[in-house]
N, C-alpha and C positions, 0 to 999 in steps of 0.2 A: 504494499500500500504506499502510495506517495504522500509524505506529510504536506499538509496544507496550512496556510495561514487562518486562524480562526476568524469566522466572519462575525459581523455585528450581531446577527441573530444568535450565534452560539454564545456570545458574551451576555446576551440579555436573558437567556434561558438556561441557567446552569443546573437546574434540578431535573434529572431525568428518571422517568419511571421505566424499569426494564423488566422483561419477562424472561425467565430462565428457560432455555431450550436445551435439548440433549446435546451430548458432546462438548460441554463447556461453551455453548453459544448463547448469545443473548439477543433480545430484539428490543429496541426503544419503542415503547408504546406511546409515551407522551413527554413533552418537555414543559417546564414551568419556570416562571421568573421567581416565584415565592415557594418555600418549603410547606407552609400550610395548605397551599393549593394541591401540592402534590400528595400530601397525606390525605386530604379529603377525596381525591381521585382513587387513591390506593384503597381507602376504606370502602368506596363504591365498588371497585373491581373485586375486592374480596368477598363482598356480599354476592355479587353476580357469578364470580367464578371462584369458589373457595378451594378447588383442588389445584389451581394453577398458581405457582409461586412467582410473586413480583417483589421487587426491591426499588427503594428510592436511592439514587446515586447522585452525589454532587460532583460535576464535572467542571475543573476549573482549567480552562485552556490558557496556556501561556501567551500573553498578548504582546510582550516585548521580546522581539527576536533580533539577533544579529544576522548578517548575511551568511555566516557559516554555522549558525545554530539550527537545530532540528526541534520543532515544537513538540513537547512532552505533555501528554494529557494525563493529569493526576485525577484520581478518582477516590472518593470517599464514600464507602458503603454505609448506609444507615438503616438499621433495623427498626421498625416501628411496631 
């Protein structure tokens, strides 16, 4: 995968709601600007699909880059 500069939209919505898939894969279900919005959506998903595991993740894309640096995406997994 080719690293890319984080877009303005990426910086606006750092809270991602992900669904865990087989073989250590994941799917981003939704992105939010605020954590309480992500938690509310997670609660609704848990009521609708209780057997499917979802997790809230904070994705902090590095926005200040040199010409020689590679963007590193850091993630913080938050269990609710």
